[in-house]
C-alpha positions in Angstrom: 0.0 0.0 0.0 1.3 3.5 -0.9 0.0 6.7 0.6 -0.1 9.8 -1.6 -1.5 13.3 -1.6 -3.8 14.8 -4.2 -2.0 17.5 -6.1 -5.2 19.7 -6.2 -6.6 19.6 -2.7 -3.8 18.2 -0.7 -6.1 15.4 0.6 -4.5 12.1 1.4 -5.4 9.0 -0.6 -4.2 5.4 -0.6 -3.2 3.3 -3.6 -3.6 -0.4 -3.1 -1.9 -2.9 -5.5 -2.7 -6.6 -5.1 -2.6 -9.8 -7.2 -4.6 -12.9 -7.1 -2.7 -16.2 -7.6 -4.5 -18.8 -9.7 -3.7 -22.5 -9.4 -5.9 -25.2 -10.8 -5.4 -28.6 -12.3 -6.8 -30.3 -15.4 -6.3 -34.0 -15.2 -6.9 -36.8 -17.7 -8.4 -39.9 -16.1 -10.3 -43.0 -17.0 -13.6 -44.1 -15.5 -13.9 -41.4 -12.8 -16.7 -43.3 -11.0 -14.6 -46.5 -10.6 -14.9 -47.4 -6.9 -11.1 -47.7 -6.7 -10.5 -44.1 -7.8 -10.5 -41.2 -5.4 -9.8 -38.4 -7.9 -13.3 -36.9 -7.5 -12.9 -36.5 -3.7 -9.3 -35.1 -3.7 -10.4 -31.5 -3.8 -11.5 -30.1 -0.4 -11.2 -32.4 2.6 -13.3 -34.3 5.2 -12.8 -31.6 7.9 -14.4 -33.0 11.0 -14.4 -36.5 9.6 -17.7 -36.3 7.6 -17.2 -36.0 3.9 -20.1 -34.1 2.3 -20.7 -33.0 -1.3 -23.3 -31.1 -3.3 -23.4 -32.5 -6.8 -25.1 -31.0 -9.8 -25.7 -33.3 -12.7 -27.2 -33.0 -16.1 -30.5 -34.8 -16.5 -29.4 -36.9 -19.5 -26.1 -37.7 -17.8 -28.0 -38.8 -14.7 -30.0 -41.2 -16.7 -26.9 -42.8 -18.1 -24.5 -42.6 -15.1 -26.6 -41.6 -12.1 -26.5 -45.1 -10.6 -22.7 -45.3 -10.9 -22.4 -41.8 -9.3 -24.6 -42.6 -6.3 -22.8 -46.0 -5.8 -19.5 -44.2 -5.9 -20.5 -41.6 -3.3 -22.1 -44.3 -1.0 -19.0 -46.5 -1.3 -16.8 -43.7 -0.1 -19.2 -42.7 2.7 -19.9 -39.3 1.3 -23.0 -37.6 2.6 -24.4 -36.0 -0.5 -27.2 -34.2 -2.2 -27.7 -34.5 -6.0 -29.4 -31.8 -8.0 -30.5 -33.0 -11.4 -31.2 -30.3 -13.9 -32.1 -29.9 -17.5 -29.4 -27.9 -19.2 -28.9 -26.7 -22.8 -28.4 -23.3 -24.2 -32.0 -22.2 -23.9 -31.8 -22.9 -20.1 -28.6 -21.0 -19.7 -30.3 -18.2 -17.7 -29.8 -16.4 -14.4 -32.9 -18.1 -13.0 -31.0 -21.4 -13.1 -28.1 -19.8 -11.2 -30.5 -18.5 -8.5 -32.2 -21.9 -8.2 -28.8 -23.5 -7.6 -27.8 -21.0 -5.0 -31.0 -21.6 -3.1 -30.2 -25.3 -3.0 -26.7 -24.6 -1.9 -28.0 -22.5 1.0 -30.4 -25.2 2.1 -27.7 -27.8 2.0 -25.5 -25.6 4.2 -22.3 -26.2 2.2 -19.0 -25.5 3.9 -17.2 -23.5 1.3 -13.8 -24.2 2.7 -14.0 -28.0 2.7 -16.9 -29.1 0.5 -16.4 -28.1 -3.2 -19.4 -28.3 -5.4 -19.2 -31.1 -8.0 -20.7 -30.5 -11.5 -21.1 -33.4 -13.9 -22.3 -32.5 -17.3 -21.6 -30.5 -20.5 -20.2 -27.1 -21.1 -23.5 -25.2 -20.5 -24.0 -26.8 -17.1 -20.4 -26.1 -16.1 -20.8 -22.5 -17.1 -23.9 -22.2 -15.0 -22.5 -23.9 -11.9 -19.2 -22.1 -12.2 -21.1 -18.8 -12.1 -23.1 -19.8 -9.1 -20.0 -21.0 -7.3 -18.2 -17.8 -8.0 -21.1 -15.8 -6.6 -22.1 -17.9 -3.6 -20.4 -16.4 -0.5 -18.0 -14.5 -2.9 -16.5 -17.7 -4.1 -17.0 -21.4 -3.4 -14.6 -24.0 -4.8 -15.9 -26.4 -7.4 -14.9 -29.5 -9.3 -15.8 -30.1 -12.9 -16.4 -33.5 -14.6 -17.2 -32.7 -18.3 -19.3 -35.3 -20.1 -19.2 -33.8 -23.6 -16.4 -33.4 -26.0 -16.8 -29.6 -26.1 -16.6 -29.7 -22.3 -13.4 -31.8 -22.3 -11.5 -29.5 -24.7 -13.0 -26.1 -24.2 -15.5 -25.2 -21.4 -13.7 -27.6 -19.0 -10.2 -26.2 -19.2 -10.7 -22.4 -19.0 -11.9 -20.1 -16.2 -14.9 -18.3 -17.8 -18.4 -18.8 -16.5 -21.6 -17.2 -17.7 -25.2 -17.3 -18.7 -27.1 -15.6 -21.5 -29.1 -12.5 -20.8 -31.3 -10.1 -22.8 -30.7 -12.0 -26.0 -26.9 -11.9 -25.7 -24.7 -14.9 -25.2 -22.8 -15.1 -21.9 -23.7 -11.5 -21.1 -23.5 -12.2 -17.4 -20.4 -14.0 -16.1 -17.2 -14.1 -14.1 -13.7 -15.5 -14.2 -13.6 -18.4 -11.8 -11.2 -21.4 -11.9 -12.4 -24.8 -10.9 -10.1 -26.3 -8.3 -9.9 -29.5 -10.3 -11.2 -30.7 -13.7 -11.3 -34.4 -14.5 -11.3 -35.3 -18.2 -12.7 -38.8 -18.8 -13.3 -39.6 -22.4 -15.3 -42.7 -21.5 -18.3 -40.4 -21.1 -18.2 -39.8 -24.8 -19.3 -43.3 -25.5 -23.0 -42.4 -25.0 -22.7 -39.1 -26.9 -24.6 -38.6 -30.2 -22.5 -38.3 -33.3 -23.7 -34.7 -33.7 -22.4 -33.8 -30.3 -19.0 -35.4 -31.0 -18.9 -33.2 -34.2 -19.9 -30.2 -32.0 -16.8 -30.7 -29.9 -14.6 -31.4 -32.8 -15.2 -27.8 -34.0 -13.3 -26.4 -31.0 -10.5 -28.9 -31.6 -10.3 -27.8 -35.2 -10.1 -24.2 -34.0 -6.8 -25.0 -32.2 -5.4 -26.8 -35.2 -6.2 -24.1 -37.7 -5.0 -21.2 -35.6 -1.8 -22.6 -33.9 -1.1 -26.3 -34.4 -0.6 -27.5 -38.0 0.2 -31.0 -36.6 -3.2 -31.2 -34.9 -4.9 -30.1 -38.1 -3.0 -33.0 -39.9 -4.3 -35.5 -37.3 -7.8 -34.3 -37.9 -7.3 -34.5 -41.7 -6.1 -38.1 -41.5 -8.0 -39.5 -38.5 -10.9 -37.1 -37.8 -13.6 -39.2 -39.4 -12.3 -42.3 -37.6 -12.4 -40.7 -34.1 -15.8 -39.4 -34.9 -17.0 -42.9 -35.9 -15.5 -44.4 -32.7 -16.7 -41.6 -30.4 -13.1 -41.2 -29.2 -13.3 -44.6 -27.6 -10.3 -46.1 -29.3 -12.1 -49.1 -30.7 -9.2 -49.8 -33.0 -5.5 -49.4 -32.4 -5.3 -46.6 -35.0 -8.4 -44.9 -33.5 -7.0 -45.2 -29.9 -3.7 -43.5 -30.8 -5.4 -40.8 -32.8 -8.0 -40.0 -30.1 -5.3 -39.7 -27.4 -3.0 -37.5 -29.6 -5.9 -35.3 -30.7 -7.2 -34.7 -27.2 -3.8 -34.1 -25.7 -2.7 -31.6 -28.4 -6.0 -29.8 -28.3 -6.0 -29.4 -24.5 -2.4 -28.4 -24.3 -2.8 -25.9 -27.1 -5.8 -24.3 -25.4 -4.1 -24.1 -22.0 -0.9 -22.6 -23.6 -3.0 -19.8 -24.9 -5.1 -19.3 -21.8 -2.5 -19.4 -19.1 -0.7 -16.1 -19.8 -4.0 -14.3 -20.3 -6.6 -15.9 -18.0 -8.4 -12.6 -17.3 -8.3 -11.5 -21.0 -6.5 -8.3 -20.3 -4.9 -8.7 -23.7 -7.8 -8.6 -26.2 -6.0 -10.1 -29.1 -6.7 -13.8 -28.4 -6.1 -16.4 -31.0 -8.7 -18.6 -29.3 -11.3 -16.1 -30.3 -11.0 -17.6 -33.8 -14.4 -18.8 -34.6 -15.9 -16.5 -31.9 -16.3 -13.2 -33.7 -19.5 -13.7 -35.6 -20.7 -16.9 -33.9 -22.2 -15.5 -30.6 -24.9 -13.6 -32.5 -25.5 -16.3 -35.1 -25.8 -19.0 -32.4 -28.4 -17.0 -30.5 -30.4 -16.5 -33.7 -30.1 -20.2 -34.4 -31.4 -21.4 -31.1 -32.6 -24.0 -30.2 -31.6 -25.9 -33.3 -28.0 -24.7 -33.6 -25.2 -26.0 -31.4 -22.3 -23.9 -30.1 -19.7 -25.8 -32.1 -21.7 -25.6 -35.3 -21.9 -21.8 -34.9 -18.2 -21.7 -34.3 -17.5 -23.8 -37.4 -19.6 -21.5 -39.5 -17.6 -18.6 -38.2 -14.3 -20.4 -38.9 -15.5 -21.1 -42.5 -16.3 -17.4 -43.0 -12.9 -16.4 -41.4 -11.2 -18.8 -43.7 -12.9 -17.2 -46.7 -11.8 -13.8 -45.5 -8.2 -15.1 -45.2 -8.3 -16.6 -48.6 -9.6 -13.3 -50.1 -6.7 -11.5 -48.5 -4.1 -14.0 -49.8 -3.3 -15.2 -46.3 -4.3 -18.7 -47.4 -4.1 -20.2 -50.9 -7.0 -22.0 -52.6 -5.6 -25.4 -51.8 -5.4 -24.7 -48.1 -8.9 -23.2 -48.1 -10.2 -26.3 -49.8 -8.5 -28.5 -47.2 -10.1 -26.6 -44.4 -13.6 -26.9 -45.8 -13.0 -30.6 -46.6 -12.0 -31.4 -43.0 -15.0 -29.5 -41.7 -17.3 -31.7 -43.8 -15.4 -34.8 -42.8 -16.0 -33.9 -39.1 -19.8 -33.6 -39.8 -19.8 -29.8 -39.3 -21.8 -27.2 -41.3 -19.9 -24.8 -43.6 -22.8 -22.7 -44.6 -26.0 -21.3 -43.1 -28.8 -19.0 -44.4 -28.1 -16.9 -41.3 -24.8 -15.8 -42.9 -26.1 -12.7 -44.6 -24.3 -9.3 -44.8 -26.9 -7.8 -42.5 -26.7 -10.4 -39.7 -22.9 -10.7 -39.8 -22.4 -6.9 -40.0 -24.4 -6.5 -36.8 -22.5 -9.4 -35.3 -19.2 -7.8 -36.0 -20.4 -4.5 -34.6 -21.4 -6.2 -31.4 -18.0 -7.9 -31.1 -16.2 -4.6 -31.7 -18.0 -3.2 -28.6 -16.7 -6.2 -26.6 -13.1 -5.8 -27.9 -12.6 -2.2 -26.8 -13.6 -0.6 -30.1 -11.5 -2.7 -32.5 -12.3 -5.8 -34.5 -9.2 -7.8 -33.3 -10.4 -10.4 -35.8 -8.1 -13.5 -35.8 -7.6 -14.8 -39.3 -5.6 -18.0 -40.2 -2.3 -17.5 -42.0 -1.9 -20.8 -43.9 -2.7 -23.6 -41.5 -1.4 -23.3 -37.9 -0.7 -19.5 -37.7 -2.8 -16.4 -37.1 -3.0 -12.7 -37.8 -5.2 -10.1 -36.2 -7.0 -7.5 -38.4 -9.0 -4.4 -37.7 -10.1 -3.3 -41.1 -12.8 -5.7 -42.5 -15.3 -3.6 -44.3 -18.9 -4.3 -45.6 -17.8 -5.0 -49.1 -15.1 -7.5 -48.1 -17.5 -9.2 -45.7 -20.0 -9.6 -48.5 -17.4 -11.1 -50.8 -16.2 -13.5 -48.1 -19.8 -14.7 -47.5 -20.1 -15.4 -51.2 -16.9 -17.3 -51.2 -17.9 -19.3 -48.2 -21.1 -20.3 -49.8 -19.3 -21.3 -53.0 -16.8 -23.4 -51.1 -19.6 -25.1 -49.1 -21.5 -25.9 -52.3 -18.4 -27.2 -54.0 -17.7 -29.4 -51.0 -21.3 -30.8 -51.0 -21.1 -31.6 -54.7 -17.7 -33.3 -54.3 -19.1 -35.4 -51.4 -22.1 -36.5 -53.5 
């Protein structure tokens, strides 16, 4: 603390400078509800000898794994309450946060020794993370993502949030989970479309910073999609492991030095310039990863138009998107919709576009000068490339 005097009135003032250390773990594990494992209970502590946990679980996950979860908690003598909720983007609202906080209050959670456990997809983790960060100014929580997008994106960062007033993640905080357990066995019950949904966020990392990861997706993406990342063949097992590890490492490398997003030029914003607005317009039918992929396809077209990518590279990107079961075109991609989306993003990025564009495959460049005419040309190219890809596939 430093005391100083106002140059005008001579009144004393005090300047406080502090920092907040952040230390959290993201751990790959297998079959987290195996009775022999204790990973799930490592965060927090028994305190007075009674282990207690408040668990929030997605309704669909509870149907598939609820019996295993309850058996696990009973086996380890954990007094628990399980709140089963319907999640999904249309339920990502502040009312859900308040419902959760009420249940936490009734449970009487000890915020120092009893971290909240959330088991579900990215939307549910965002909701619970926000509630945990608000309840008593911060309650520790543990994440167990059960979707691919949760494993590689929502489950590794520190952002929480809910939608508000028609805007995606308009209310939120930065709050790190004490521990995140990444168990790809949960993906075995996921639909093909939701595997594709998560592959969009993996592709983002490959396109913007990791050419080797893009190559893995180009060679093995269809296989890991077919096998739900379960390693049903030797080739599929090796590919699934390599793809997940590179995607998670790449994401964390970008996040760690800029957790609070004080630097607004973020390569992981690739695919997230136009998509927030498009996704909200596309609800409830459009998934997050699908909106992100549409954004990446448009950004690829912008890069191609500027000569940052050649035609062959652009074609490879669209081909991989199609191989991964992702959309490359939407009727929502009009100059009017995307112009408004870019304007909304500029407001969030301190008055500049800070639009990440791929340079070849595996590198990025930020631009601030995309104009209406260029955007319209990129939309036309995106549609042309998408149509060409569908004709080639047929």
